[in-house]
DOFI-352249 format. One line per field, with one value per residue (C-alpha): residue number from 1; residue in one letter; x, y, z. Coordinates in nm, 3 decimals, padded with zeros to 5 digits. Example, Ala and Ser with C-alpha at 12.3 -4.5 7.8 and 13.67 -1.06 7.14 Angstrom:
BEGIN
n	(1; 2) .
res	(A; S) .
c1	(01.230; 01.367) .
c2	(-00.450; -00.106) .
c3	(00.780; 00.714) .
This chain:
BEGIN
n	(1; 2; 3; 4; 5; 6; 7; 8; 9; 10; 11; 12; 13; 14; 15; 16; 17; 18; 19; 20; 21; 22; 23; 24; 25; 26; 27; 28; 29; 30; 31; 32; 33; 34; 35; 36; 37; 38; 39; 40; 41; 42; 43; 44; 45; 46; 47; 48; 49; 50; 51; 52; 53; 54; 55; 56; 57; 58; 59; 60; 61; 62; 63; 64; 65; 66; 67; 68; 69; 70; 71; 72; 73; 74; 75; 76; 77; 78; 79; 80; 81; 82; 83; 84; 85; 86; 87; 88; 89; 90; 91; 92; 93; 94; 95; 96; 97; 98; 99; 100; 101; 102; 103; 104; 105; 106; 107; 108; 109; 110; 111; 112; 113; 114; 115; 116; 117; 118; 119; 120; 121; 122; 123; 124; 125; 126; 127; 128; 129; 130; 131; 132; 133; 134; 135; 136; 137; 138; 139; 140; 141; 142; 143; 144; 145; 146; 147; 148; 149; 150; 151; 152; 153; 154; 155; 156; 157; 158; 159; 160; 161; 162; 163; 164; 165; 166; 167; 168; 169; 170; 171; 172; 173; 174; 175; 176; 177; 178; 179; 180; 181; 182; 183; 184; 185; 186; 187; 188; 189; 190; 191; 192; 193; 194; 195; 196; 197; 198; 199; 200; 201; 202; 203; 204; 205; 206; 207; 208; 209; 210; 211; 212; 213; 214; 215; 216; 217; 218; 219; 220; 221; 222; 223; 224; 225; 226; 227; 228; 229; 230; 231; 232; 233; 234; 235; 236; 237; 238; 239; 240; 241; 242; 243; 244; 245; 246; 247; 248; 249; 250; 251; 252; 253; 254; 255; 256; 257; 258; 259; 260; 261; 262; 263; 264; 265; 266; 267; 268; 269; 270; 271; 272; 273; 274; 275; 276; 277; 278; 279; 280; 281; 282; 283; 284; 285; 286; 287; 288; 289; 290; 291; 292; 293; 294; 295; 296; 297; 298; 299; 300; 301; 302; 303; 304; 305; 306; 307; 308; 309; 310; 311; 312; 313; 314; 315; 316; 317; 318; 319; 320; 321; 322; 323; 324; 325; 326; 327; 328; 329; 330; 331; 332; 333; 334; 335; 336; 337; 338; 339; 340; 341; 342; 343; 344; 345; 346; 347; 348; 349; 350; 351; 352; 353; 354; 355; 356; 357; 358; 359; 360; 361; 362; 363; 364; 365; 366; 367; 368; 369; 370; 371; 372; 373; 374; 375; 376; 377; 378; 379; 380; 381; 382; 383; 384; 385; 386; 387; 388; 389; 390; 391; 392; 393; 394; 395; 396; 397; 398; 399; 400; 401; 402; 403; 404; 405; 406; 407; 408; 409; 410; 411; 412; 413; 414; 415; 416; 417; 418; 419; 420; 421; 422; 423; 424; 425; 426; 427; 428; 429; 430; 431; 432; 433; 434; 435; 436; 437; 438; 439; 440; 441; 442; 443; 444; 445; 446; 447; 448; 449; 450; 451; 452; 453; 454; 455; 456; 457; 458; 459; 460; 461; 462; 463; 464; 465; 466; 467; 468; 469; 470; 471; 472; 473; 474; 475; 476; 477; 478; 479; 480; 481; 482; 483; 484) .
res	(M; P; D; S; G; G; R; V; P; P; D; G; G; G; H; T; P; T; P; A; A; K; V; L; F; G; K; Y; E; V; G; R; I; L; G; C; G; A; F; A; K; V; Y; H; A; R; T; A; G; T; G; Q; S; V; A; I; K; C; I; S; K; H; K; V; L; R; G; G; L; A; G; N; V; R; R; E; I; A; A; M; R; R; L; R; H; P; H; V; V; R; L; Y; E; V; L; A; S; R; S; K; I; Y; F; V; L; E; F; A; K; G; G; E; L; F; A; R; I; S; A; H; G; R; L; P; E; D; A; A; R; R; L; F; H; Q; L; V; S; A; I; A; F; C; H; A; R; G; V; F; H; R; D; L; K; P; E; N; L; L; L; D; D; Q; G; D; L; K; V; S; D; F; G; L; S; A; V; V; S; T; A; N; A; D; R; L; F; Q; T; L; C; G; T; P; A; Y; V; A; P; E; I; L; S; K; R; G; Y; D; G; A; K; V; D; I; W; S; C; G; V; I; L; F; V; L; A; A; G; Y; L; P; F; N; D; P; N; L; M; N; L; Y; R; K; I; Y; R; G; F; F; R; C; P; R; W; I; S; P; E; L; R; R; L; L; G; R; L; L; D; T; N; P; E; T; R; I; T; V; D; G; I; L; V; D; P; W; F; R; T; G; L; E; E; D; R; F; L; A; M; T; R; F; R; E; D; V; D; A; R; I; S; K; M; D; Q; L; P; A; A; C; M; E; E; E; R; E; L; N; A; F; D; I; I; S; F; S; T; G; F; D; L; S; G; L; F; D; A; A; V; D; R; E; R; F; V; S; A; E; P; P; E; M; I; L; C; R; V; E; E; V; G; R; A; E; G; L; V; V; R; R; R; K; G; K; P; G; G; G; G; G; G; G; A; A; V; E; D; G; T; G; N; M; V; V; W; V; E; V; Y; R; L; N; R; E; L; V; V; V; E; V; E; I; G; R; E; G; E; G; N; W; E; F; W; R; E; K; L; G; P; A; L; K; G; G; S; V; S; E; P; Q; S; P; V; S; C; S; S; G; W; S; S; D; R; V; S; S; F; D; P; W; D; E; T; D; S; N; N; L; A; G; D; N; N; S; G; S; E; C) .
c1	(07.220; 06.851; 06.706; 06.342; 06.065; 05.707; 05.371; 05.216; 04.906; 05.006; 05.137; 04.921; 04.969; 04.927; 05.054; 05.036; 05.280; 05.183; 05.295; 05.487; 05.676; 06.033; 06.208; 06.495; 06.730; 06.477; 06.376; 06.243; 05.935; 06.046; 05.805; 05.791; 06.056; 06.069; 06.332; 06.615; 06.965; 07.349; 07.471; 07.134; 06.734; 06.535; 06.247; 05.991; 05.988; 05.788; 05.968; 05.887; 05.612; 05.619; 05.488; 05.720; 05.778; 06.117; 06.325; 06.606; 06.850; 06.982; 07.397; 07.471; 07.858; 08.031; 07.888; 07.994; 08.338; 08.394; 08.302; 08.517; 08.255; 08.341; 08.473; 08.094; 07.941; 08.160; 08.134; 07.733; 07.722; 08.017; 07.836; 07.444; 07.576; 07.716; 07.365; 07.061; 06.790; 06.488; 06.505; 06.748; 06.684; 06.790; 06.995; 06.885; 07.132; 07.401; 07.296; 07.540; 07.506; 07.755; 07.635; 07.462; 07.503; 07.182; 07.041; 06.811; 06.623; 06.382; 06.092; 05.950; 05.613; 05.583; 05.871; 06.067; 05.980; 06.149; 05.832; 05.638; 05.737; 05.722; 05.338; 05.269; 05.508; 05.610; 05.533; 05.367; 05.652; 05.573; 05.543; 05.916; 05.997; 05.831; 06.098; 06.360; 06.403; 06.351; 06.688; 06.923; 06.821; 06.937; 07.227; 07.340; 07.360; 07.549; 07.818; 07.845; 07.910; 08.230; 07.944; 07.906; 07.653; 07.815; 07.478; 07.225; 06.909; 06.517; 06.604; 06.765; 06.505; 06.237; 05.879; 05.694; 05.338; 05.381; 05.531; 05.811; 06.142; 06.440; 06.763; 06.912; 07.206; 07.493; 07.703; 07.903; 07.950; 08.295; 08.316; 08.586; 08.676; 08.482; 08.867; 08.941; 08.603; 08.704; 08.974; 08.913; 08.831; 08.897; 08.673; 08.457; 08.144; 07.760; 07.486; 07.607; 07.220; 07.369; 07.715; 07.871; 08.108; 08.409; 08.377; 08.387; 08.700; 08.921; 09.080; 08.950; 08.622; 08.518; 08.230; 07.997; 07.986; 07.926; 07.625; 07.471; 07.462; 07.309; 07.021; 06.993; 06.955; 06.677; 06.529; 06.462; 06.332; 06.097; 05.983; 05.985; 05.886; 06.242; 06.571; 06.775; 07.076; 06.991; 07.114; 07.070; 07.476; 07.676; 07.934; 07.632; 07.531; 07.875; 07.945; 07.563; 07.683; 08.051; 07.922; 07.640; 07.328; 06.972; 06.631; 06.409; 06.018; 05.769; 05.569; 05.870; 05.900; 06.152; 06.275; 06.309; 06.531; 06.791; 06.856; 06.878; 07.131; 07.283; 07.278; 07.377; 07.676; 07.965; 08.243; 08.210; 08.420; 08.121; 07.858; 07.607; 07.675; 07.485; 07.473; 07.403; 07.065; 06.928; 06.960; 06.805; 06.473; 06.288; 06.383; 06.274; 05.964; 05.810; 06.121; 06.064; 06.395; 06.414; 06.324; 06.530; 06.852; 06.819; 06.776; 07.125; 07.294; 07.561; 07.471; 07.854; 07.721; 07.569; 07.785; 08.114; 07.925; 07.885; 08.216; 08.465; 08.559; 08.614; 08.853; 09.070; 09.341; 09.241; 09.439; 09.269; 08.952; 08.878; 08.636; 08.309; 08.262; 07.994; 07.921; 08.177; 08.112; 08.243; 08.126; 07.777; 07.886; 07.951; 07.624; 07.531; 07.421; 07.672; 08.011; 07.898; 08.136; 08.051; 07.784; 08.019; 08.186; 07.870; 07.486; 07.263; 07.077; 06.808; 06.860; 06.630; 06.803; 06.622; 06.729; 06.597; 06.613; 06.555; 06.884; 07.033; 06.947; 06.607; 06.585; 06.761; 06.567; 06.242; 06.431; 06.476; 06.128; 05.966; 06.190; 06.118; 05.784; 05.713; 05.993; 06.259; 06.647; 06.756; 07.149; 07.324; 07.652; 07.625; 07.741; 07.951; 07.806; 07.564; 07.432; 07.701; 07.789; 07.591; 07.481; 07.359; 07.091; 07.107; 06.738; 06.759; 06.411; 06.424; 06.695; 06.942; 06.852; 06.922; 06.562; 06.702; 06.967; 07.033; 07.255; 07.266; 07.525; 07.554; 07.457; 07.520; 07.405; 07.075; 07.028; 07.129; 07.126; 06.898; 07.017; 06.844; 06.949; 06.665; 06.756; 06.723; 06.670; 06.346; 06.024; 05.828; 06.105; 05.987; 05.673; 05.863; 06.000; 05.724; 05.439; 05.607; 05.966; 05.951; 05.638; 05.790; 06.162; 06.016; 05.761; 06.098; 06.237; 06.248; 06.270; 06.238; 06.263; 05.964; 06.070; 06.328; 06.676; 06.812; 07.186; 07.463; 07.603; 07.824; 07.991; 08.253; 08.572; 08.549; 08.169; 08.130; 08.062; 08.210; 07.902; 07.877; 07.693; 07.458; 07.321; 07.467; 07.348; 07.361; 07.571; 07.896; 08.186; 08.143; 08.488; 08.467; 08.270; 08.205; 07.895; 07.519; 07.206; 06.879; 06.935; 06.668) .
c2	(07.997; 08.110; 08.413; 08.544; 08.461; 08.278; 08.522; 08.585; 08.770; 09.119; 09.204; 09.264; 09.466; 09.334; 08.979; 08.695; 08.440; 08.074; 07.808; 07.628; 07.919; 07.884; 08.185; 08.324; 08.501; 08.596; 08.849; 08.635; 08.350; 08.174; 08.019; 07.781; 07.760; 07.923; 07.777; 07.546; 07.532; 07.322; 07.534; 07.782; 07.742; 08.013; 08.119; 08.335; 08.490; 08.768; 09.003; 09.008; 09.198; 09.424; 09.141; 09.298; 09.018; 08.907; 08.666; 08.460; 08.223; 07.997; 07.871; 07.563; 07.662; 07.350; 07.325; 07.655; 07.584; 07.220; 07.370; 07.650; 07.941; 08.129; 08.386; 08.394; 08.466; 08.725; 08.903; 08.893; 09.073; 09.324; 09.385; 09.402; 09.631; 09.878; 09.913; 10.157; 10.147; 10.058; 09.794; 09.620; 09.320; 09.469; 09.327; 09.424; 09.205; 08.925; 08.647; 08.351; 08.076; 07.780; 07.610; 07.829; 08.215; 08.423; 08.675; 08.853; 08.965; 09.193; 08.993; 08.992; 08.902; 08.809; 08.559; 08.540; 08.683; 08.346; 08.224; 08.520; 08.457; 08.066; 08.031; 08.297; 08.356; 08.707; 09.042; 09.304; 09.559; 09.822; 09.559; 09.467; 09.837; 09.921; 09.586; 09.701; 10.067; 09.948; 09.633; 09.933; 10.141; 09.897; 09.815; 10.144; 10.240; 09.892; 09.959; 10.296; 10.137; 09.987; 09.610; 09.391; 09.119; 08.919; 08.654; 08.888; 08.610; 08.596; 08.323; 08.631; 08.915; 08.929; 09.137; 09.270; 09.302; 09.567; 09.394; 09.624; 09.451; 09.367; 09.253; 08.977; 08.706; 08.889; 08.567; 08.549; 08.914; 09.101; 09.400; 09.656; 10.058; 10.320; 10.422; 10.035; 10.024; 09.995; 09.675; 09.344; 09.072; 08.675; 08.439; 08.242; 08.251; 08.315; 08.136; 08.002; 08.069; 08.453; 08.475; 08.702; 08.592; 08.817; 08.581; 08.276; 08.386; 08.365; 08.744; 08.918; 09.125; 09.446; 09.356; 09.642; 09.481; 09.159; 09.273; 09.483; 09.214; 08.982; 09.267; 09.197; 08.844; 08.920; 09.152; 08.920; 08.681; 08.936; 09.095; 08.680; 08.436; 08.246; 08.261; 08.408; 08.184; 07.840; 07.432; 07.073; 07.087; 07.303; 07.371; 07.469; 07.683; 07.887; 07.861; 08.070; 08.346; 08.425; 08.428; 08.650; 08.555; 08.542; 08.556; 08.810; 08.760; 08.915; 09.087; 09.275; 09.640; 09.765; 10.049; 09.690; 09.514; 09.777; 09.852; 09.437; 09.443; 09.743; 09.544; 09.161; 09.324; 09.031; 09.322; 09.455; 09.790; 09.878; 09.697; 10.003; 10.152; 10.237; 10.643; 10.486; 10.292; 10.648; 10.777; 10.556; 10.596; 10.276; 10.281; 10.693; 10.575; 10.624; 10.752; 10.952; 11.082; 11.271; 10.988; 10.764; 11.032; 11.055; 10.643; 10.611; 10.888; 10.795; 10.955; 11.087; 11.311; 11.090; 10.752; 11.020; 11.080; 10.772; 10.631; 10.910; 10.795; 10.446; 10.519; 10.696; 10.436; 10.350; 10.589; 10.820; 10.694; 10.889; 10.741; 10.806; 10.946; 11.211; 11.605; 11.834; 12.188; 12.256; 12.080; 12.156; 12.578; 12.424; 12.340; 12.699; 12.836; 13.120; 12.952; 12.702; 12.891; 12.669; 12.802; 13.083; 12.771; 12.503; 12.583; 12.613; 12.323; 12.264; 12.064; 11.968; 11.911; 11.798; 11.627; 11.286; 11.092; 10.747; 10.490; 10.588; 10.193; 10.256; 10.557; 10.412; 10.179; 10.408; 10.566; 10.203; 10.091; 10.407; 10.437; 10.117; 10.141; 10.425; 10.203; 10.399; 10.265; 10.348; 10.283; 10.231; 10.323; 10.170; 10.330; 10.082; 09.797; 09.804; 10.159; 10.349; 10.700; 10.742; 10.652; 10.771; 10.669; 10.803; 10.757; 10.789; 10.725; 10.474; 10.691; 10.753; 11.074; 11.136; 11.210; 11.256; 11.209; 11.167; 11.134; 11.048; 11.225; 11.118; 11.377; 11.255; 10.870; 10.993; 11.227; 11.222; 11.502; 11.408; 11.617; 11.577; 11.691; 11.719; 11.631; 11.951; 11.657; 11.527; 11.620; 11.531; 11.526; 11.784; 11.607; 11.283; 11.425; 11.635; 11.409; 11.051; 11.038; 11.395; 11.251; 10.874; 11.009; 11.322; 11.034; 11.061; 11.422; 11.654; 11.983; 12.083; 12.415; 12.521; 12.569; 12.440; 12.571; 12.675; 12.672; 12.612; 12.296; 12.087; 11.926; 11.940; 11.710; 11.609; 11.582; 11.317; 10.938; 10.676; 10.428; 10.090; 10.066; 09.801; 09.705; 09.333; 09.367; 08.913; 08.897; 08.712; 08.626; 08.462; 08.167; 08.133; 07.789; 07.911; 08.088; 08.015; 08.057; 07.871; 07.750; 07.692) .
c3	(-11.094; -11.058; -10.949; -10.849; -11.050; -11.009; -10.952; -10.592; -10.470; -10.419; -10.032; -09.793; -09.500; -09.148; -09.306; -09.025; -09.023; -09.063; -08.793; -09.073; -09.227; -09.220; -09.000; -09.139; -08.927; -08.748; -09.037; -09.352; -09.340; -09.591; -09.814; -10.160; -10.378; -10.756; -10.845; -10.840; -11.056; -10.978; -10.663; -10.618; -10.457; -10.480; -10.270; -10.221; -09.855; -09.683; -09.477; -09.046; -08.981; -09.257; -09.480; -09.808; -10.059; -10.133; -10.344; -10.133; -10.357; -10.148; -10.237; -10.179; -09.996; -10.058; -10.422; -10.526; -10.396; -10.522; -10.851; -10.849; -10.898; -10.532; -10.786; -10.939; -10.606; -10.538; -10.847; -10.844; -10.501; -10.632; -10.957; -10.753; -10.533; -10.744; -10.961; -10.832; -11.102; -11.185; -11.413; -11.235; -10.961; -10.605; -10.389; -10.050; -09.849; -09.805; -09.558; -09.440; -09.283; -09.211; -09.535; -09.729; -09.874; -09.888; -10.141; -10.088; -10.386; -10.509; -10.561; -10.947; -10.996; -11.321; -11.387; -11.597; -11.976; -12.139; -11.986; -12.112; -12.470; -12.403; -12.364; -12.575; -12.852; -13.023; -12.832; -13.099; -13.206; -13.029; -12.695; -12.782; -12.802; -12.475; -12.303; -12.479; -12.402; -12.054; -12.156; -12.269; -11.987; -11.768; -11.959; -12.037; -11.637; -11.599; -11.825; -11.717; -11.339; -11.469; -11.459; -11.787; -11.795; -12.022; -12.018; -12.123; -12.198; -12.202; -11.872; -11.654; -11.714; -11.473; -11.520; -11.238; -11.140; -11.373; -11.680; -11.661; -11.690; -11.396; -11.515; -11.271; -11.234; -11.264; -11.161; -11.488; -11.518; -11.484; -11.265; -11.343; -11.227; -11.429; -11.593; -11.664; -11.806; -12.210; -12.166; -12.276; -12.164; -12.250; -12.034; -12.236; -12.133; -12.180; -12.352; -12.690; -12.888; -12.728; -12.734; -12.934; -13.248; -13.089; -12.828; -12.992; -13.193; -12.848; -12.903; -12.620; -12.616; -12.528; -12.244; -12.354; -12.718; -12.617; -12.414; -12.718; -12.931; -12.685; -12.656; -13.031; -12.964; -12.753; -12.932; -13.197; -13.005; -12.890; -13.211; -13.388; -13.165; -13.264; -13.227; -13.500; -13.451; -13.321; -13.462; -13.245; -13.328; -13.131; -13.344; -13.623; -13.446; -13.371; -13.757; -13.854; -13.524; -13.643; -14.012; -13.911; -14.190; -14.038; -14.207; -14.024; -14.041; -14.293; -14.010; -13.864; -14.024; -14.227; -13.978; -13.664; -13.956; -13.939; -13.602; -13.592; -13.863; -13.651; -13.375; -13.502; -13.684; -13.653; -13.648; -13.321; -13.467; -13.647; -13.462; -13.343; -12.969; -12.704; -12.819; -13.156; -13.036; -12.863; -13.186; -13.409; -13.507; -13.456; -13.080; -13.045; -13.098; -12.809; -12.563; -12.290; -12.332; -12.027; -11.784; -12.046; -11.950; -11.592; -11.552; -11.753; -11.516; -11.327; -10.982; -10.875; -10.662; -10.413; -10.497; -10.367; -10.140; -09.969; -10.120; -10.003; -09.669; -09.817; -09.978; -09.718; -09.545; -09.191; -08.974; -09.127; -09.003; -08.713; -08.391; -08.352; -08.060; -07.869; -07.980; -07.798; -07.749; -08.080; -08.278; -08.108; -08.268; -08.625; -08.626; -08.674; -08.974; -08.933; -08.913; -09.199; -09.492; -09.747; -09.875; -10.058; -10.305; -10.332; -10.367; -10.066; -09.961; -09.738; -09.385; -09.044; -08.709; -08.389; -08.085; -07.951; -07.710; -07.898; -07.969; -08.293; -08.454; -08.386; -08.596; -08.874; -08.881; -08.885; -09.202; -09.343; -09.304; -09.381; -09.722; -09.868; -09.804; -10.055; -10.298; -10.202; -10.167; -09.856; -09.782; -09.393; -09.245; -08.889; -08.620; -08.313; -08.216; -07.923; -08.039; -07.974; -08.188; -08.425; -08.824; -09.116; -09.388; -09.737; -09.908; -10.277; -10.501; -10.874; -11.052; -10.794; -10.718; -10.353; -10.187; -09.816; -09.641; -09.254; -09.006; -08.655; -08.444; -08.067; -07.837; -07.433; -07.341; -07.340; -07.674; -08.046; -08.295; -08.606; -08.910; -09.221; -09.542; -09.863; -10.224; -10.430; -10.797; -10.807; -10.745; -10.382; -10.186; -09.925; -09.952; -09.870; -09.611; -09.422; -09.439; -09.450; -09.265; -09.105; -08.825; -08.825; -08.643; -08.442; -08.247; -07.959; -08.008; -07.764; -07.907; -08.263; -08.450; -08.561; -08.896; -09.172; -09.136; -09.465; -09.478; -09.673; -09.859; -09.820; -09.517; -09.359; -09.362; -09.031; -09.067; -09.379; -09.258; -09.403; -09.594; -09.616; -09.942; -09.761; -09.449; -09.350; -09.014; -08.970; -09.253; -09.190; -09.376; -09.684; -09.644; -09.279; -09.159; -08.818; -08.896; -08.765; -08.856; -09.032; -09.355; -09.610) .
């Protein structure tokens, strides 16, 4: 299935919709088509009001069900929800109508890497190395989150307006718990020229190792401009892959030849791993190691907090309610003893007369305008209860954590925790998000409240990985909405 691609002019503020533009679910102004596949079409669209460019993948329910690919769609959603990485295409939300499923995706203005190579040929080694750094960073992060792509190829690698790489199309991916990340898979999948030899042997394969093989084929294509294994006859192609014999062109450096030989090792047991790639001399040239490791690190602290309540039985989930006197007293720093066990954090609290939904929408708008990732938990339907939002930077570090508690029918308490890792978190709060949220505040402290770390057990709220206000049941046929 196709993903985002193509080129459009840079986004501009104050976008005015054209009269002919289709508006999807009242939120997205759908424009020209970017790509088309057997089961899906991809359109360029703009967010109503802000004019932010997105890509919308429009999937036919009928064709997916008829082709027996409903599992692929579910896996793609599950995989992309796990992934927040600067070199992985971001899934903003999933919507559905009677006959269509819509993925709202990050828009990659530079289009497919395949189109770039087809039009301009091979890349200089330095340019190929830069993209390979980004590819390995993304794949290492995916593997740490239990996601194995299994269909890596230049057609599924996109470029943004800065020429940075974005991994897309997780329709053939495998998603497992991190505890079972070393399990073997049996499914035959992938694109013939990029498939690993152990998949052809039908003996079970390691998802991480087949992705590394595909990365080796991609690196060869970047540096050479053609495939290492190619034949018009499919069986002959598979025999070449199984033997693993290929020739490097004369312009490829000896260091890169050695790395390619280790990437395209037909024995998965001796094939190079991500850890081995990180110490390879060719790969390390020009590598910003600290930034690379920060991007590949699994942010267990943030993700654990967001998913903690999802793991509890339904009977343990306390209904959202208004704060009582004991809750208000517990906000006092003198009653919070968790700092005896954890490092202190910075928080601010204020009272606002605005509805929780309006506050959280503003968090989402400001965060996304700054290029940050916002994950929301919705309160009760109709604006009851509270809600919350986690704002993260491109490497998964928490920037701010916003929680809204219902004080009474007219007022809410907004609690903001400032992330400890990453630079500029306080500046983002003071200069961007704070002024946007405090417009409806009725009281503010004169200075930030510094208090002990941790949320008491009755304060940890359940976060859904994505805010899907307009999402519907994928399998249902009683949904209604606009269609592309």
